[in-house]
Backbone as ProteinMPNN parsed JSONL, in Angstrom:
{"seq_chain_A": "XXXXXXXXXXXXXXXXXXXXXXXXXXXXXXXXXXXXXXXXXXXXXXXXXXXXXXXXXXXXXXXXXXXXXXXXXXXXXXXXXXXXXXXXXXXXXXXXXXXXXXXXXXXXXXXXXXXXXXXXXXXXXXXXXXXXXXXXXXXXXXXXXXXXXXXXXXXXXXXXXXXXXXXXXXXXXXXXXXXXXXXXXXXXXXX", "coords_chain_A": {"N_chain_A": [[-154.158, -111.858, -29.178], [-153.984, -113.021, -25.883], [-156.008, -113.491, -23.971], [-158.995, -113.305, -24.795], [-161.57, -113.103, -23.698], [-161.249, -111.582, -21.323], [-160.603, -109.045, -22.335], [-162.909, -108.435, -23.814], [-164.818, -108.431, -21.732], [-163.82, -106.285, -20.235], [-164.266, -104.169, -21.999], [-167.055, -104.164, -22.072], [-167.497, -103.389, -19.419], [-166.396, -100.801, -19.463], [-168.156, -99.576, -21.293], [-170.568, -99.704, -19.857], [-169.747, -98.18, -17.671], [-169.467, -95.6, -18.758], [-172.049, -94.947, -19.154], [-173.444, -96.233, -21.159], [-175.364, -98.752, -22.895], [-174.365, -101.933, -23.194], [-175.788, -103.852, -24.549], [-177.201, -102.629, -26.472], [-178.199, -102.317, -29.897], [-176.217, -101.234, -31.722], [-173.942, -101.566, -30.208], [-173.612, -104.199, -29.422], [-171.777, -105.985, -30.679], [-169.449, -104.662, -30.226], [-167.564, -105.196, -28.038], [-166.246, -107.538, -29.007], [-165.234, -106.585, -31.447], [-163.459, -104.588, -30.537], [-161.677, -106.147, -29.085], [-160.52, -107.67, -31.186], [-159.368, -105.532, -32.568], [-157.419, -104.623, -30.726], [-155.795, -106.847, -30.783], [-154.673, -106.568, -33.318], [-153.516, -103.944, -33.214], [-151.66, -104.255, -31.209], [-149.907, -106.182, -32.059], [-147.168, -106.34, -32.095], [-146.169, -107.429, -29.758], [-146.182, -110.089, -30.23], [-144.058, -110.534, -31.868], [-140.546, -111.039, -32.576], [-137.114, -109.948, -32.704], [-135.285, -111.646, -34.073], [-136.929, -113.295, -35.667], [-138.207, -111.35, -37.221], [-136.053, -110.184, -38.665], [-135.052, -112.437, -39.935], [-132.698, -113.64, -40.933], [-131.793, -111.896, -42.929], [-129.316, -110.462, -43.288], [-126.447, -109.26, -44.764], [-123.136, -109.701, -45.987], [-121.318, -106.988, -47.08], [-119.29, -104.618, -48.609], [-120.087, -101.885, -48.235], [-119.689, -98.392, -48.041], [-121.002, -96.088, -47.541], [-123.65, -93.976, -46.202], [-126.659, -95.623, -45.371], [-130.001, -95.148, -45.828], [-133.313, -95.247, -44.799], [-136.154, -93.629, -45.246], [-139.095, -91.804, -44.151], [-140.814, -93.79, -43.039], [-143.875, -94.859, -42.304], [-145.646, -94.991, -39.229], [-147.776, -96.376, -36.668], [-148.915, -96.221, -33.432], [-149.68, -96.944, -29.952], [-150.252, -94.911, -27.244], [-148.946, -95.51, -24.088], [-149.826, -94.276, -21.806], [-152.441, -93.215, -22.078], [-153.662, -94.91, -23.791], [-154.3, -94.078, -26.327], [-154.017, -93.423, -29.853], [-150.832, -92.72, -31.436], [-148.955, -91.402, -34.133], [-146.938, -91.22, -37.143], [-143.882, -90.443, -38.827], [-140.866, -92.236, -39.344], [-137.381, -92.095, -39.614], [-134.554, -93.863, -40.554], [-131.122, -94.376, -40.445], [-127.925, -95.808, -41.225], [-124.395, -96.405, -40.976], [-122.754, -98.795, -42.603], [-120.717, -101.504, -41.367], [-119.355, -103.385, -43.05], [-121.628, -104.973, -43.199], [-124.965, -105.269, -44.299], [-128.552, -104.821, -44.153], [-131.543, -106.416, -45.282], [-133.735, -104.472, -47.269], [-136.526, -104.346, -46.608], [-136.546, -104.998, -43.965], [-135.974, -103.004, -42.064], [-138.33, -101.281, -41.972], [-139.983, -103.334, -40.972], [-138.893, -103.795, -38.456], [-139.492, -101.336, -37.285], [-142.287, -101.594, -37.302], [-142.619, -103.79, -35.553], [-141.883, -102.735, -33.021], [-143.512, -100.475, -32.842], [-146.071, -101.465, -32.744], [-146.995, -101.863, -30.111], [-147.885, -101.031, -26.715], [-146.662, -97.86, -26.083], [-144.169, -95.276, -25.559], [-143.011, -92.494, -27.343], [-140.329, -91.812, -27.072], [-139.088, -94.172, -26.092], [-139.674, -95.904, -28.218], [-138.09, -94.844, -30.295], [-135.526, -95.337, -29.219], [-135.581, -98.178, -29.019], [-135.697, -99.009, -31.698], [-133.218, -98.099, -32.612], [-131.499, -99.623, -30.941], [-132.132, -102.196, -31.854], [-131.183, -102.17, -34.516], [-128.489, -101.825, -33.939], [-127.94, -104.24, -32.54], [-128.309, -106.136, -34.559], [-126.664, -105.382, -36.748], [-124.299, -104.061, -35.892], [-123.206, -101.507, -36.753], [-121.142, -98.721, -37.961], [-122.312, -96.423, -37.148], [-125.514, -95.067, -36.154], [-128.58, -93.459, -36.964], [-131.645, -92.353, -35.844], [-134.709, -90.868, -36.327], [-137.716, -89.733, -35.137], [-140.917, -88.573, -35.796], [-143.774, -87.57, -34.382], [-147.362, -87.464, -34.018], [-149.603, -87.017, -31.45], [-152.514, -88.308, -30.257], [-153.378, -88.066, -27.646], [-152.628, -85.53, -26.879], [-153.899, -84.039, -28.706], [-156.686, -84.633, -28.843], [-157.478, -84.495, -26.188], [-156.63, -83.176, -22.932], [-154.209, -80.748, -23.466], [-155.101, -80.13, -26.007], [-153.892, -79.448, -28.546], [-153.659, -79.341, -31.787], [-151.618, -79.156, -33.695], [-149.255, -79.808, -32.503], [-146.206, -81.426, -32.563], [-144.143, -84.188, -31.753], [-140.734, -84.657, -31.683], [-138.259, -87.013, -31.667], [-134.954, -88.263, -31.278], [-132.12, -90.382, -31.933], [-128.712, -90.911, -31.894], [-125.8, -92.712, -32.737], [-122.351, -93.775, -32.523], [-120.491, -92.801, -35.367], [-122.366, -90.92, -36.23], [-123.123, -89.689, -33.873], [-120.767, -88.472, -33.179], [-120.177, -86.657, -35.191], [-121.139, -83.635, -36.341], [-121.417, -82.854, -38.95], [-122.173, -85.21, -40.334], [-124.597, -85.715, -39.027], [-126.019, -83.419, -39.829], [-126.112, -83.892, -42.583], [-127.719, -86.168, -42.595], [-130.099, -85.008, -41.499], [-130.66, -83.183, -43.593], [-131.165, -84.95, -45.713], [-133.483, -86.197, -44.832], [-135.165, -84.128, -44.876], [-135.352, -82.176, -42.883], [-134.622, -79.291, -41.062], [-131.659, -78.81, -39.229], [-131.948, -77.218, -37.017], [-134.56, -77.629, -36.312], [-134.918, -79.672, -34.526]], "CA_chain_A": [[-154.316, -111.587, -27.753], [-154.034, -114.293, -25.187], [-157.236, -113.694, -23.209], [-160.021, -112.544, -25.491], [-162.705, -112.866, -22.802], [-160.941, -110.479, -20.41], [-160.691, -107.786, -23.083], [-164.318, -108.181, -24.111], [-165.48, -108.053, -20.477], [-163.367, -104.939, -19.879], [-164.965, -103.227, -22.871], [-168.436, -104.074, -21.555], [-167.421, -102.596, -18.182], [-166.196, -99.404, -19.861], [-169.401, -99.098, -21.886], [-171.503, -99.491, -18.752], [-169.199, -97.104, -16.846], [-169.709, -94.278, -19.352], [-173.48, -94.743, -19.24], [-174.004, -96.879, -22.341], [-175.948, -100.084, -22.752], [-173.62, -102.829, -24.075], [-176.717, -104.705, -25.298], [-177.812, -101.826, -27.54], [-177.891, -102.923, -31.195], [-174.958, -100.744, -32.274], [-172.816, -101.892, -29.329], [-173.568, -105.628, -29.083], [-170.547, -106.627, -31.177], [-168.289, -103.793, -29.952], [-166.503, -105.849, -27.268], [-165.474, -108.436, -29.867], [-164.49, -105.757, -32.406], [-162.355, -103.939, -29.824], [-160.703, -107.21, -28.782], [-159.778, -107.942, -32.429], [-158.575, -104.347, -32.862], [-156.228, -104.639, -29.87], [-154.916, -107.892, -31.305], [-153.948, -106.001, -34.456], [-152.717, -102.785, -32.812], [-150.599, -104.674, -30.282], [-149.303, -107.388, -32.631], [-145.721, -106.323, -31.866], [-145.83, -108.304, -28.631], [-146.049, -111.454, -30.752], [-142.916, -110.55, -32.776], [-139.218, -110.891, -31.993], [-136.147, -109.422, -33.662], [-134.71, -112.712, -34.905], [-137.931, -113.695, -36.658], [-138.438, -110.22, -38.127], [-134.891, -110.048, -39.558], [-135.096, -113.69, -40.694], [-131.43, -113.907, -41.595], [-131.553, -110.996, -44.067], [-128.132, -109.634, -43.065], [-125.539, -109.67, -45.823], [-121.788, -109.115, -46.049], [-121.238, -106.036, -48.199], [-118.327, -103.572, -48.251], [-120.694, -100.569, -48.457], [-118.979, -97.395, -47.244], [-121.819, -94.875, -47.462], [-124.844, -94.025, -45.385], [-127.86, -96.299, -45.857], [-131.101, -94.395, -45.226], [-134.708, -95.555, -45.12], [-136.878, -92.49, -44.66], [-140.556, -91.725, -44.281], [-141.488, -95.029, -42.657], [-145.084, -94.547, -41.533], [-145.891, -95.862, -38.083], [-148.949, -96.152, -35.835], [-148.691, -96.857, -32.15], [-150.641, -96.61, -28.904], [-149.652, -94.305, -26.057], [-149.178, -96.353, -22.915], [-150.419, -93.495, -20.717], [-153.875, -93.014, -22.277], [-154.106, -95.909, -24.763], [-154.754, -93.402, -27.533], [-153.009, -93.576, -30.907], [-149.929, -91.712, -31.967], [-148.559, -91.843, -35.467], [-146.043, -90.292, -37.805], [-142.848, -90.956, -39.727], [-139.571, -92.564, -38.747], [-136.271, -92.135, -40.556], [-133.48, -94.683, -39.981], [-129.908, -94.444, -41.261], [-126.763, -96.417, -40.585], [-123.17, -96.554, -41.75], [-122.394, -100.21, -42.474], [-119.366, -101.985, -41.089], [-119.289, -104.599, -43.875], [-122.875, -105.733, -43.169], [-126.196, -104.524, -44.569], [-129.78, -105.567, -43.854], [-132.539, -106.348, -46.348], [-134.464, -103.203, -47.25], [-137.83, -104.426, -45.937], [-136.411, -105.355, -42.547], [-136.026, -101.827, -41.186], [-139.745, -101.001, -41.679], [-140.55, -104.403, -40.136], [-138.438, -103.518, -37.084], [-140.342, -100.223, -36.838], [-143.617, -102.164, -37.055], [-142.577, -104.646, -34.37], [-141.857, -101.937, -31.799], [-144.613, -99.505, -32.784], [-147.324, -102.179, -32.47], [-147.026, -102.166, -28.679], [-148.116, -99.82, -25.929], [-145.365, -97.222, -26.216], [-143.903, -93.848, -25.552], [-142.205, -92.258, -28.538], [-138.915, -91.813, -26.708], [-138.644, -95.568, -26.04], [-139.771, -96.436, -29.575], [-136.885, -94.399, -31.004], [-134.392, -96.075, -28.638], [-135.67, -99.602, -29.342], [-135.33, -99.178, -33.105], [-131.765, -97.926, -32.669], [-130.878, -100.793, -30.308], [-132.322, -103.361, -32.725], [-130.226, -102.046, -35.626], [-127.163, -102.082, -33.337], [-127.82, -105.668, -32.227], [-128.29, -106.939, -35.773], [-125.62, -105.011, -37.705], [-123.098, -103.471, -35.285], [-122.662, -100.585, -37.747], [-120.255, -97.652, -37.488], [-123.167, -95.398, -36.552], [-126.952, -95.168, -36.422], [-129.406, -92.27, -36.738], [-133.089, -92.612, -35.882], [-135.482, -89.667, -36.035], [-139.14, -90.05, -35.099], [-141.772, -87.394, -35.75], [-145.08, -88.13, -34.049], [-148.554, -86.711, -33.625], [-150.166, -87.782, -30.342], [-153.928, -88.014, -30.041], [-153.616, -87.692, -26.248], [-152.475, -84.084, -26.734], [-154.75, -83.403, -29.722], [-158.099, -84.834, -28.512], [-157.742, -84.256, -24.77], [-155.541, -82.426, -22.307], [-153.93, -79.403, -23.99], [-155.861, -79.982, -27.258], [-153.071, -78.72, -29.517], [-153.674, -80.238, -32.949], [-150.41, -79.071, -34.516], [-148.061, -80.123, -31.712], [-145.497, -82.634, -32.987], [-143.027, -84.593, -30.907], [-139.6, -85.17, -32.445], [-137.237, -87.665, -30.85], [-133.866, -88.774, -32.11], [-131.033, -91.132, -31.281], [-127.53, -91.028, -32.74], [-124.702, -93.474, -32.142], [-121.132, -93.903, -33.327], [-120.015, -91.657, -36.141], [-123.413, -89.886, -36.257], [-123.057, -88.982, -32.592], [-119.506, -87.728, -33.088], [-119.965, -85.755, -36.323], [-122.273, -82.764, -36.661], [-121.525, -82.846, -40.41], [-122.986, -86.376, -40.719], [-125.963, -85.49, -38.53], [-126.645, -82.427, -40.705], [-126.391, -84.571, -43.847], [-128.91, -86.986, -42.313], [-131.246, -84.091, -41.419], [-130.922, -82.662, -44.937], [-131.743, -86.01, -46.533], [-134.856, -86.499, -44.395], [-135.975, -82.928, -45.095], [-135.536, -81.427, -41.639], [-133.539, -78.37, -40.709], [-131.016, -79.237, -37.968], [-132.455, -76.382, -35.92], [-135.935, -78.038, -35.996], [-134.976, -80.692, -33.478]], "C_chain_A": [[-154.569, -112.903, -27.036], [-155.329, -114.53, -24.423], [-158.342, -112.808, -23.756], [-161.183, -112.176, -24.571], [-162.467, -111.705, -21.86], [-161.082, -109.13, -21.107], [-162.146, -107.448, -23.357], [-165.086, -107.775, -22.854], [-165.088, -106.648, -20.041], [-164.073, -103.886, -20.725], [-166.417, -103.072, -22.419], [-168.479, -103.223, -20.294], [-167.245, -101.118, -18.504], [-167.491, -98.833, -20.429], [-170.431, -98.795, -20.797], [-171.057, -98.294, -17.912], [-169.411, -95.716, -17.42], [-171.196, -94.012, -19.582], [-174.139, -95.343, -20.47], [-174.59, -98.237, -21.981], [-175.21, -101.025, -23.709], [-174.503, -103.778, -24.88], [-177.452, -103.944, -26.387], [-177.322, -102.356, -28.89], [-176.525, -102.505, -31.739], [-173.73, -101.133, -31.462], [-172.657, -103.378, -29.039], [-172.26, -106.289, -29.5], [-169.287, -105.81, -30.881], [-167.222, -104.482, -29.106], [-165.632, -106.786, -28.114], [-164.646, -107.641, -30.88], [-163.283, -105.102, -31.747], [-161.275, -104.965, -29.484], [-159.875, -107.547, -30.018], [-158.873, -106.766, -32.793], [-157.301, -104.336, -32.018], [-155.256, -105.736, -30.295], [-154.072, -107.387, -32.456], [-153.02, -104.873, -34.024], [-151.549, -103.151, -31.91], [-149.905, -105.95, -30.762], [-147.799, -107.451, -32.41], [-145.278, -107.186, -30.708], [-145.617, -109.751, -29.08], [-144.854, -111.603, -31.697], [-141.615, -110.471, -31.995], [-138.232, -110.544, -33.093], [-135.601, -110.493, -34.598], [-135.671, -113.136, -36.002], [-138.168, -112.589, -37.68], [-137.292, -110.091, -39.133], [-134.749, -111.273, -40.449], [-133.839, -113.925, -41.54], [-131.068, -112.989, -42.742], [-130.459, -109.972, -43.761], [-127.057, -110.172, -44.003], [-124.192, -108.972, -45.7], [-121.728, -108.222, -47.284], [-120.298, -104.911, -47.793], [-118.837, -102.161, -48.553], [-120.044, -99.55, -47.512], [-119.792, -96.116, -47.036], [-123.04, -95.095, -46.576], [-125.961, -94.766, -46.112], [-129.017, -95.653, -45.107], [-132.432, -94.923, -45.725], [-135.51, -94.456, -44.442], [-138.375, -92.604, -44.904], [-141.247, -93.054, -44.046], [-142.689, -94.63, -41.803], [-145.208, -95.51, -40.364], [-147.168, -95.426, -37.378], [-148.695, -96.896, -34.54], [-149.768, -96.418, -31.173], [-149.881, -96.09, -27.692], [-149.974, -95.166, -24.83], [-149.832, -95.592, -21.764], [-151.933, -93.365, -20.844], [-154.5, -94.047, -23.215], [-154.811, -95.252, -25.948], [-153.658, -93.514, -28.586], [-152.028, -92.411, -30.986], [-149.329, -92.287, -33.237], [-147.602, -90.825, -36.07], [-145.094, -90.992, -38.754], [-141.568, -91.197, -38.938], [-138.557, -92.656, -39.873], [-135.129, -92.879, -39.869], [-132.309, -94.701, -40.958], [-128.833, -95.178, -40.48], [-125.593, -96.398, -41.547], [-122.704, -97.981, -41.555], [-120.939, -100.414, -42.066], [-119.267, -103.376, -41.72], [-120.518, -105.492, -43.781], [-124.035, -104.792, -43.475], [-127.386, -105.433, -44.266], [-130.741, -105.408, -45.029], [-133.431, -105.13, -46.177], [-135.782, -103.27, -46.478], [-137.713, -104.626, -44.431], [-136.461, -104.156, -41.615], [-137.478, -101.4, -40.938], [-140.407, -102.084, -40.824], [-140.123, -104.246, -38.672], [-139.261, -102.378, -36.493], [-141.726, -100.748, -36.463], [-143.644, -102.984, -35.759], [-142.646, -103.817, -33.083], [-143.007, -100.939, -31.712], [-145.941, -100.179, -32.457], [-147.345, -102.742, -31.047], [-147.472, -100.9, -27.963], [-146.76, -99.159, -25.772], [-145.371, -95.802, -25.701], [-142.926, -93.633, -26.701], [-140.709, -92.303, -28.232], [-138.349, -93.236, -26.689], [-138.65, -96.202, -27.424], [-138.514, -96.09, -30.376], [-135.661, -95.175, -30.529], [-134.412, -97.548, -29.055], [-135.291, -99.879, -30.795], [-133.818, -99.087, -33.253], [-131.052, -99.152, -32.09], [-130.999, -102.041, -31.185], [-131.338, -103.326, -33.889], [-128.813, -102.332, -35.118], [-126.962, -103.577, -33.106], [-127.681, -106.541, -33.469], [-127.048, -106.667, -36.628], [-124.284, -104.581, -37.093], [-122.43, -102.499, -36.264], [-121.738, -99.537, -37.106], [-121.043, -96.524, -36.824], [-124.599, -95.564, -36.992], [-127.59, -93.817, -36.143], [-130.866, -92.683, -36.86], [-133.782, -91.312, -35.496], [-136.95, -90.023, -36.166], [-139.922, -88.757, -34.946], [-143.195, -87.891, -35.532], [-146.134, -87.107, -33.688], [-149.306, -87.587, -32.619], [-151.607, -87.366, -30.08], [-154.221, -87.63, -28.591], [-153.395, -86.201, -26.017], [-153.305, -83.323, -27.769], [-156.213, -83.452, -29.287], [-158.449, -84.438, -27.089], [-156.611, -83.407, -24.21], [-155.387, -81.042, -22.906], [-154.64, -79.103, -25.3], [-155.131, -79.109, -28.272], [-152.872, -79.606, -30.751], [-152.416, -80.197, -33.798], [-149.131, -79.427, -33.765], [-147.474, -81.459, -32.169], [-144.387, -82.92, -31.989], [-141.949, -85.172, -31.81], [-138.605, -85.75, -31.459], [-136.165, -88.213, -31.783], [-132.878, -89.532, -31.25], [-129.919, -91.28, -32.291], [-126.481, -91.832, -32.004], [-123.491, -93.397, -33.066], [-120.783, -92.64, -34.072], [-121.083, -90.583, -36.315], [-123.348, -89.043, -34.985], [-121.843, -88.052, -32.543], [-119.297, -86.709, -34.202], [-121.211, -84.929, -36.621], [-122.478, -82.696, -38.176], [-122.386, -84.024, -40.895], [-124.428, -86.229, -40.243], [-126.687, -84.505, -39.438], [-126.968, -83.015, -42.07], [-127.63, -85.45, -43.703], [-130.156, -86.099, -42.27], [-131.638, -83.576, -42.805], [-131.64, -83.729, -45.778], [-133.156, -86.397, -46.1], [-135.756, -85.258, -44.464], [-136.27, -82.125, -43.851], [-134.338, -80.527, -41.431], [-132.972, -78.812, -39.366], [-131.531, -78.434, -36.797], [-133.884, -76.748, -35.529], [-136.011, -78.997, -34.822], [-134.78, -80.094, -32.115]], "O_chain_A": [[-155.279, -113.777, -27.532], [-155.718, -115.684, -24.242], [-158.593, -111.713, -23.253], [-161.719, -111.071, -24.653], [-163.379, -110.916, -21.612], [-161.621, -108.184, -20.532], [-162.572, -106.311, -23.158], [-165.917, -106.869, -22.906], [-165.924, -105.899, -19.535], [-164.437, -102.825, -20.217], [-166.941, -101.959, -22.389], [-169.397, -102.421, -20.117], [-167.882, -100.27, -17.879], [-167.88, -97.719, -20.078], [-171.083, -97.751, -20.821], [-171.884, -97.487, -17.489], [-169.524, -94.747, -16.668], [-171.565, -92.977, -20.137], [-175.276, -94.999, -20.791], [-174.339, -98.783, -20.907], [-175.405, -100.931, -24.921], [-174.019, -104.44, -25.798], [-178.232, -104.527, -27.14], [-176.177, -102.791, -29.015], [-175.754, -103.36, -32.175], [-172.605, -101.046, -31.955], [-171.648, -103.777, -28.458], [-171.697, -107.075, -28.739], [-168.184, -106.217, -31.243], [-166.042, -104.36, -29.436], [-164.413, -106.816, -27.947], [-163.492, -107.981, -31.143], [-162.202, -105.064, -32.333], [-160.085, -104.669, -29.588], [-158.658, -107.696, -29.919], [-157.754, -106.962, -33.267], [-156.219, -104.067, -32.539], [-154.041, -105.576, -30.181], [-152.894, -107.729, -32.567], [-151.856, -104.845, -34.425], [-150.554, -102.428, -31.858], [-149.374, -106.711, -29.953], [-147.211, -108.526, -32.528], [-144.132, -107.634, -30.672], [-144.958, -110.535, -28.397], [-144.651, -112.675, -32.267], [-141.569, -109.916, -30.897], [-138.479, -110.811, -34.269], [-135.473, -110.256, -35.799], [-135.263, -113.316, -37.149], [-138.313, -112.863, -38.871], [-137.536, -109.909, -40.325], [-134.361, -111.146, -41.61], [-133.911, -114.347, -42.694], [-130.116, -113.273, -43.47], [-130.65, -108.77, -43.949], [-126.789, -111.372, -44.039], [-124.122, -107.794, -45.351], [-122.048, -108.652, -48.392], [-120.486, -104.307, -46.737], [-118.089, -101.333, -49.074], [-119.872, -99.821, -46.324], [-119.31, -95.168, -46.417], [-123.41, -96.223, -46.25], [-126.183, -94.567, -47.306], [-129.011, -95.614, -43.877], [-132.653, -95.034, -46.931], [-135.541, -94.363, -43.215], [-138.843, -93.381, -45.736], [-142.17, -93.409, -44.779], [-142.523, -94.118, -40.696], [-144.911, -96.698, -40.491], [-147.588, -94.273, -37.472], [-148.305, -98.063, -34.551], [-150.651, -95.629, -31.511], [-148.978, -96.752, -27.18], [-151.131, -95.501, -24.578], [-150.345, -96.215, -20.834], [-152.641, -93.4, -19.837], [-155.715, -94.06, -23.413], [-155.776, -95.785, -26.495], [-152.488, -93.684, -28.242], [-152.356, -91.274, -30.648], [-149.212, -93.503, -33.394], [-147.472, -89.707, -35.571], [-145.438, -91.985, -39.395], [-141.238, -90.468, -38.004], [-138.828, -93.215, -40.936], [-134.776, -92.564, -38.732], [-132.474, -95.0, -42.14], [-128.822, -95.176, -39.249], [-125.766, -96.378, -42.765], [-122.296, -98.349, -40.454], [-120.062, -99.609, -42.379], [-119.118, -104.387, -41.034], [-120.481, -106.64, -44.223], [-124.085, -103.667, -42.978], [-127.243, -106.649, -44.139], [-130.745, -104.372, -45.693], [-133.835, -104.8, -45.062], [-136.116, -102.328, -45.76], [-138.689, -104.441, -43.704], [-136.941, -104.272, -40.488], [-137.839, -101.171, -39.784], [-141.299, -101.782, -40.032], [-140.899, -104.53, -37.76], [-139.679, -102.444, -35.337], [-142.271, -100.382, -35.421], [-144.582, -102.877, -34.969], [-143.386, -104.161, -32.161], [-143.434, -100.593, -30.611], [-146.849, -99.525, -31.944], [-147.661, -103.909, -30.815], [-147.441, -99.815, -28.542], [-145.798, -99.815, -25.371], [-146.419, -95.208, -25.443], [-142.105, -94.502, -26.993], [-139.919, -92.78, -29.047], [-137.259, -93.479, -27.207], [-137.738, -96.953, -27.768], [-137.946, -96.947, -31.053], [-134.851, -95.62, -31.343], [-133.372, -98.105, -29.407], [-134.634, -100.879, -31.085], [-133.206, -99.905, -33.94], [-130.104, -99.658, -32.689], [-130.071, -102.848, -31.25], [-130.726, -104.344, -34.214], [-128.033, -103.003, -35.793], [-125.91, -104.117, -33.447], [-127.009, -107.571, -33.432], [-126.447, -107.596, -37.169], [-123.242, -104.73, -37.731], [-121.247, -102.636, -36.572], [-121.581, -99.481, -35.887], [-120.494, -95.761, -36.029], [-124.88, -96.122, -38.052], [-127.2, -93.115, -35.211], [-131.272, -93.287, -37.853], [-133.477, -90.725, -34.458], [-137.378, -90.553, -37.191], [-139.626, -87.942, -34.072], [-143.761, -88.558, -36.398], [-145.848, -86.044, -33.136], [-149.608, -88.747, -32.897], [-151.882, -86.22, -29.727], [-155.206, -86.941, -28.327], [-153.923, -85.651, -25.05], [-153.4, -82.097, -27.71], [-156.911, -82.44, -29.349], [-159.593, -84.081, -26.809], [-155.732, -82.97, -24.953], [-156.321, -80.241, -22.866], [-154.773, -77.937, -25.672], [-155.693, -78.145, -28.791], [-152.026, -80.501, -30.757], [-152.17, -81.132, -34.56], [-148.04, -79.355, -34.331], [-148.153, -82.486, -32.163], [-143.769, -82.002, -31.45], [-142.216, -86.07, -32.609], [-138.16, -85.071, -30.534], [-136.44, -88.578, -32.927], [-132.802, -89.359, -30.033], [-130.148, -91.723, -33.416], [-126.287, -91.664, -30.799], [-123.596, -93.008, -34.229], [-120.774, -91.547, -33.505], [-120.734, -89.422, -36.532], [-123.504, -87.822, -35.031], [-121.893, -86.981, -31.939], [-118.322, -85.96, -34.16], [-122.216, -85.458, -37.096], [-123.604, -82.5, -38.635], [-123.234, -83.849, -41.77], [-125.366, -86.573, -40.962], [-127.847, -84.726, -39.785], [-127.994, -82.674, -42.659], [-128.488, -85.472, -44.586], [-131.154, -86.398, -42.926], [-132.821, -83.54, -43.143], [-132.613, -83.428, -46.47], [-133.942, -86.875, -46.918], [-136.946, -85.322, -44.154], [-137.307, -81.468, -43.758], [-133.191, -80.941, -41.6], [-133.73, -79.155, -38.459], [-131.547, -78.938, -35.674], [-134.39, -76.244, -34.526], [-137.06, -79.122, -34.19], [-134.8, -80.813, -31.116]]}, "name": "protein", "num_of_chains": 1, "seq": "XXXXXXXXXXXXXXXXXXXXXXXXXXXXXXXXXXXXXXXXXXXXXXXXXXXXXXXXXXXXXXXXXXXXXXXXXXXXXXXXXXXXXXXXXXXXXXXXXXXXXXXXXXXXXXXXXXXXXXXXXXXXXXXXXXXXXXXXXXXXXXXXXXXXXXXXXXXXXXXXXXXXXXXXXXXXXXXXXXXXXXXXXXXXXXX"}
């Protein structure tokens, strides 16, 4: 984080605003702890696609779907600054280029470690894969649990948000989309 003092002062203001004493023994170090936490939770702002991919794109005449499923993610809702978390599944059909296996979860990490909405997160992952590989098609499915709807507001603990983005041959073929859904363990009618 670029301005540690501002974050710590804001936390002290919040503590005072809710009726707490920021000098109380249990809270004295809270502003610093929260500042460090935000540095970790929002580390995606310090990352860029080129550095994350780090040249791990390879020429390969692969003709089948490449799927990385069950990528755990944790993010922060930009509306309430509460966490949301879940699983992301990413597939692509190569057009003579593949990406190193660890790079797709790193792309997920880069975009999820920012203040987000799940809809944008799904789009950004898809756009990043497109920009790096220019594949024949991309499928991204995100399944998230949002603390802003679990802890507050409607207080529905089982409500899940599912967002998806399909491009190219995934967008044009229900058969390929259904194969993707089957492989990630979701019924096509669940979305």
